[in-house]
Every structure is written in C-alpha cells, then in structure tokens.
C-alpha positions as CSV (number, residue, x, y, z in Angstrom):
1,M,0.6,-64.4,156.7
2,K,-0.7,-67.8,155.8
3,G,-3.6,-68.9,157.9
4,K,-4.2,-65.3,159.2
5,T,-7.2,-63.4,158.9
6,I,-7.2,-59.4,158.2
7,V,-10.2,-57.1,158.7
8,A,-9.6,-54.0,156.9
9,T,-11.6,-50.5,156.2
10,G,-10.7,-48.2,153.2
11,A,-9.6,-51.2,151.2
12,T,-11.2,-50.3,148.0
13,S,-8.6,-47.9,146.5
14,G,-5.4,-46.3,147.2
15,I,-3.0,-47.4,150.1
16,G,-5.7,-49.5,151.6
17,E,-6.4,-51.5,148.5
18,V,-2.6,-51.9,147.7
19,A,-2.2,-53.1,151.4
20,V,-4.8,-55.9,151.3
21,L,-3.6,-57.2,147.9
22,A,-0.1,-57.5,149.2
23,L,-1.1,-59.1,152.5
24,A,-3.3,-61.6,150.5
25,G,-0.2,-62.2,148.4
26,L,1.6,-63.1,151.6
27,G,-1.2,-65.6,152.3
28,A,-3.6,-63.7,154.3
29,R,-7.3,-64.1,154.0
30,V,-9.0,-60.7,153.8
31,V,-12.3,-59.4,155.4
32,F,-13.1,-56.0,154.2
33,I,-15.8,-53.4,154.8
34,A,-16.7,-51.0,152.2
35,R,-19.5,-48.5,151.3
36,D,-19.6,-48.6,147.5
37,A,-21.0,-52.0,146.2
38,A,-19.4,-51.7,142.9
39,R,-16.1,-50.7,143.9
40,A,-16.1,-53.4,146.7
41,Q,-16.6,-56.3,144.0
42,A,-14.0,-54.8,142.0
43,T,-11.5,-55.0,145.0
44,M,-12.9,-58.7,145.6
45,R,-12.2,-59.8,142.2
46,K,-8.6,-58.5,142.5
47,L,-8.1,-60.4,145.8
48,E,-9.4,-63.7,144.4
49,A,-7.2,-63.3,141.5
50,K,-4.3,-62.3,143.8
51,A,-4.8,-65.3,146.3
52,P,-7.6,-67.5,145.3
53,G,-9.0,-70.2,147.4
54,L,-8.9,-68.1,150.6
55,D,-12.6,-67.2,151.0
56,H,-12.1,-63.5,151.2
57,R,-15.1,-61.8,152.4
58,L,-16.7,-58.1,151.9
59,H,-19.5,-56.5,154.2
60,L,-21.2,-53.2,153.1
61,A,-21.6,-50.6,155.6
62,D,-21.3,-46.7,155.9
63,L,-18.6,-46.2,158.6
64,S,-19.7,-42.5,159.0
65,S,-22.7,-44.1,160.8
66,M,-21.9,-45.3,164.2
67,A,-25.0,-47.8,164.3
68,E,-23.8,-49.2,160.9
69,T,-20.2,-49.5,162.1
70,R,-21.0,-51.2,165.4
71,K,-23.5,-53.6,163.3
72,V,-20.8,-54.7,160.9
73,G,-18.3,-55.0,163.6
74,E,-20.7,-57.3,165.5
75,T,-21.5,-59.3,162.5
76,I,-18.0,-59.8,161.6
77,A,-16.8,-60.7,165.2
78,A,-19.7,-63.3,165.4
79,S,-18.9,-64.8,162.0
80,E,-15.1,-64.9,162.1
81,P,-13.2,-67.7,164.1
82,R,-10.2,-65.4,164.4
83,I,-9.0,-61.9,163.7
84,D,-5.3,-61.5,163.4
85,V,-5.0,-58.0,162.2
86,L,-7.4,-55.1,162.2
87,I,-6.4,-52.2,159.6
88,N,-8.4,-48.7,160.3
89,N,-7.8,-47.0,157.1
90,A,-11.0,-45.4,155.9
91,G,-10.9,-41.5,155.8
92,A,-11.7,-38.5,154.1
93,I,-11.5,-34.6,154.2
94,F,-14.3,-32.3,153.4
95,S,-14.2,-28.5,152.4
96,D,-17.3,-27.6,154.2
97,R,-18.8,-29.0,157.4
98,R,-21.2,-31.6,157.2
99,V,-23.2,-33.5,159.9
100,T,-24.3,-37.1,160.1
101,P,-27.9,-38.1,160.7
102,E,-26.5,-39.1,164.1
103,G,-25.3,-35.4,164.8
104,L,-21.7,-35.9,164.2
105,E,-19.4,-33.9,162.3
106,L,-18.5,-35.9,159.4
107,T,-14.7,-35.9,159.3
108,F,-14.6,-36.7,163.1
109,A,-17.2,-39.5,162.6
110,L,-15.5,-41.4,159.8
111,N,-11.7,-40.4,160.4
112,H,-11.9,-41.0,164.2
113,M,-15.3,-42.5,165.7
114,A,-15.3,-45.3,163.1
115,Y,-11.9,-46.4,164.1
116,F,-13.0,-46.5,167.6
117,V,-16.4,-48.2,167.3
118,L,-15.1,-50.9,165.0
119,T,-12.2,-51.5,167.2
120,E,-14.5,-51.9,170.3
121,A,-16.9,-54.2,168.4
122,L,-13.7,-56.5,167.3
123,R,-11.8,-56.3,170.6
124,E,-12.6,-59.5,172.4
125,K,-12.1,-61.4,169.2
126,L,-8.7,-59.7,168.7
127,I,-7.7,-60.6,172.2
128,A,-8.9,-64.1,171.7
129,S,-6.8,-64.5,168.6
130,A,-3.6,-63.0,170.3
131,P,-1.0,-62.2,169.1
132,A,-2.9,-59.8,167.0
133,Q,-2.4,-56.1,166.0
134,V,-4.5,-53.0,165.3
135,V,-2.9,-50.7,162.6
136,S,-4.4,-47.3,162.3
137,T,-3.7,-44.8,159.5
138,S,-3.1,-41.5,160.9
139,S,-1.0,-38.4,159.2
140,G,1.6,-35.8,159.7
141,A,-1.3,-33.4,159.3
142,H,-1.8,-33.9,163.2
143,Q,1.1,-31.6,163.6
144,G,0.3,-28.1,164.9
145,V,-3.2,-28.8,166.1
146,S,-4.7,-29.8,169.4
147,L,-8.2,-31.1,170.6
148,D,-10.9,-28.5,171.5
149,F,-12.9,-30.9,173.9
150,G,-15.6,-28.0,173.9
151,D,-16.1,-28.3,170.2
152,L,-15.2,-31.9,169.2
153,Q,-17.9,-31.4,166.4
154,S,-16.1,-28.3,165.0
155,A,-19.3,-26.4,165.1
156,N,-17.5,-23.0,165.6
157,G,-15.4,-21.8,162.7
158,Y,-15.1,-24.9,160.6
159,K,-11.7,-24.9,158.8
160,M,-11.0,-28.1,156.7
161,L,-7.3,-28.6,157.3
162,R,-7.6,-27.9,160.9
163,V,-10.5,-30.2,161.4
164,Y,-8.7,-33.1,159.4
165,G,-5.5,-32.4,161.4
166,R,-7.5,-32.8,164.6
167,S,-8.9,-36.1,163.5
168,K,-5.5,-37.5,162.5
169,L,-4.3,-36.1,165.9
170,A,-7.4,-38.3,167.5
171,N,-5.9,-41.3,165.5
172,I,-2.7,-41.2,167.5
173,L,-4.3,-40.5,171.0
174,F,-6.6,-43.5,170.4
175,T,-3.6,-45.5,169.6
176,R,-1.9,-44.6,172.5
177,E,-4.8,-45.2,175.1
178,L,-5.7,-48.4,173.1
179,A,-2.2,-49.7,173.7
180,R,-2.5,-48.9,177.4
181,R,-5.9,-50.6,177.6
182,L,-4.7,-53.7,175.7
183,A,-1.2,-54.0,177.7
184,G,-0.8,-57.6,178.6
185,T,-3.3,-59.0,176.2
186,G,-1.0,-59.9,173.2
187,V,-2.8,-57.3,171.2
188,T,-0.5,-54.3,170.0
189,A,-1.8,-51.2,168.4
190,N,0.1,-48.9,166.3
191,C,-0.5,-45.9,163.7
192,L,1.3,-44.5,160.9
193,H,1.7,-41.5,158.6
194,P,1.7,-43.0,155.0
195,G,2.8,-39.7,153.3
196,A,1.2,-37.6,150.7
197,V,-0.3,-40.2,148.3
198,A,-1.6,-39.9,144.9
199,T,-4.9,-41.8,145.4
200,R,-8.7,-41.1,145.4
201,F,-8.6,-39.4,148.7
202,G,-10.2,-35.9,148.8
203,D,-12.2,-36.7,145.6
204,S,-15.4,-35.8,147.6
205,S,-13.9,-33.0,149.5
206,G,-15.3,-30.2,147.2
207,G,-14.3,-26.6,147.2
208,M,-10.8,-25.3,146.4
209,L,-9.0,-28.6,147.7
210,G,-11.1,-30.6,145.2
211,R,-9.9,-28.4,142.3
212,L,-6.1,-28.2,143.3
213,L,-5.7,-31.9,144.1
214,P,-5.3,-33.2,140.5
215,V,-2.3,-31.0,140.1
216,L,-1.0,-31.8,143.7
217,R,-1.3,-35.5,142.9
218,L,1.6,-34.8,140.4
219,F,4.0,-34.5,143.0
220,F,2.8,-37.1,145.6
221,I,4.2,-40.6,146.2
222,S,2.5,-43.7,144.7
223,P,0.1,-45.7,146.7
224,E,2.4,-48.7,146.8
225,Q,4.8,-46.4,148.7
226,G,2.3,-45.1,150.9
227,A,1.0,-48.7,151.8
228,D,4.4,-49.9,152.8
229,T,4.3,-48.9,156.4
230,I,0.7,-50.4,156.8
231,I,2.0,-53.9,155.3
232,Y,5.1,-53.6,157.6
233,L,3.2,-53.2,160.6
234,A,0.4,-55.9,159.8
235,S,2.9,-58.7,158.7
236,S,6.6,-57.9,160.2
237,P,7.6,-60.1,163.2
238,E,10.1,-57.0,163.9
239,V,7.3,-55.1,165.1
240,E,5.0,-57.8,166.7
241,K,5.7,-56.7,170.1
242,T,6.0,-52.9,169.6
243,T,2.9,-51.1,170.7
244,G,1.3,-47.5,171.1
245,E,3.8,-46.1,168.8
246,Y,3.5,-43.5,165.6
247,F,5.4,-44.8,162.5
248,V,6.9,-43.1,159.5
249,K,8.7,-45.2,156.7
250,R,8.7,-48.2,158.9
251,G,10.4,-46.3,161.6
252,V,9.0,-45.0,165.2
253,K,9.0,-41.4,165.1
254,E,7.7,-39.0,167.8
255,P,4.6,-37.4,167.0
256,S,3.5,-33.8,168.3
257,T,3.4,-32.7,171.9
258,A,-0.3,-32.8,171.7
259,A,-0.3,-36.4,170.3
260,R,1.7,-37.5,173.3
261,D,-0.9,-36.1,176.0
262,D,-2.0,-39.2,177.7
263,T,-4.4,-37.3,179.6
264,A,-6.1,-35.9,176.5
265,A,-6.0,-39.6,175.3
266,R,-7.8,-40.7,178.2
267,R,-10.3,-38.0,178.0
268,L,-11.0,-38.5,174.1
269,W,-11.6,-42.3,174.8
270,I,-14.2,-41.3,177.5
271,E,-15.9,-38.8,175.2
272,S,-15.7,-41.2,172.4
273,E,-17.6,-43.9,174.3
274,K,-20.2,-41.4,175.2
275,L,-20.8,-40.4,171.5
276,A,-20.6,-44.1,170.4
277,N,-23.7,-45.0,172.4
C-alpha cells in the first residue's frame, strides 16, 4: 500500500480503527472522517506511531448530516491529489426512532445515505486515481428483510432490528448499483459482512439492546478478526478487478434474494439522489 491514500469513515474505534492501522502499517496514508474530536486525535496518535511521516489527516464531520457529509467529501476531493481506496464503515443501531434535522431517520441517514453522499463527492477523484476501490461495510443482518420504498424513513411501526437490517440491505444494493455505474472506469465496489464483533458498536442504541450488549460481546469475535476482510478488500491484488460482490471471511458469498434485486438497487439510487439534494 506504499504511496496509496485511503479515505475512511468509522475509523476511531472497532474494526475501522484496526483496519486503518493495519493498512497504514502496509504503507498507506490514511485520511479519516470522525465526529468525536477526542477519539479522532487518539486514532491520529496511533496512526503516527504505527506509520510515521506519511502526513495522515483527519476531518471532523457528523456523517448523519447530508450537508456535512457532502461538505467534507468536497473538501477531501479538493485537497487530496489522489484517493486509492474509500472505506465506508461508519454505522450505528438505535432502539428508538430518531430523526435528523434534515428529516431523515437516523439509521438510514448514517448507515446508508452517508455512504451514498460521501462516495458521490469522491467519485471523480477515485476515477482519476484508478485503479481504485470502494469498500463498504454491510452485515448479515440484511437477511430476511426487504426495502419498503413507501416508507424508507421507517415512520410506520419502527422496529430496531428490521430498520438496521434494511440499512445493511441498502449497503449491498448501493454497492451493486455503484459497481454497475463505475463499470469500465477502473474503480471497483464491494461490500462485506464483518461478523458479530466485540466493539463500541451499539453503545448509543439505548433500550434493551444497550443493556444486553455487554453480555453478548463476550461471545463476539475480536475487532482484528472483524477487520480482516476490510483489509483484504482494500489491499489484496487478488480482488483488484472483482466488483459488485458481497464478501464474508475474504470469500464472495451470495447475499439474500432481496439484495440481488437490481431493479430495487436502481430505484434506491434514484431515491437516494433525491434525498441527498
């Protein structure tokens, strides 16, 4: 990864932090976006200790805000000479329905729309830097759900796990449509299921899940294990031409039937464009 620049979200803890530190150790320069300044500075210190002299950069933004996400994406696109890898990894789960100031349901805004808006802001720079990769964290939680295009903001009968699952389904559909739109550019797009990982994920969920997580984490895999496929997709020559796929443990796996619906993927893209503007 020497000489390559990676842009990453969700890099201040868990699998995201493990991934960027590992990639920095392979020679990559890391540019990451974070919401919490203290945690961002802590991650920056780790990056500089792991791979000094590479001019790692951090940008502060709330990725649940489409305006902030677009602005930070445009700032990075304007300031970086090249972007070789984009890692979309920020995400959360919430026990109750919350709405952003822009009117989006928070899970949908953070877990899907942030991926969409940031990738669009960096798209031309990625193409100019080709070969390049977009790597997005999805989840096996997409199984058993389908998108309700009449209620993308989950206003009717909010159920935490269903809403989260739909956001992860959206990640796969987004990846498939992105790969289709980037065909022939030299930029690939793939997504992955990291596994059930013992990280900070879910700490802000509240409710019963927030109380159960400390116990459940005893049975989860480590962040190092969870980050492995992200690192693989970002750095391995084996997959540099693979695109539009869903990976589990470094291997391509067929996602659910709903996740292979290319008509839904195109429709989600169109709806996301409307919501992003």
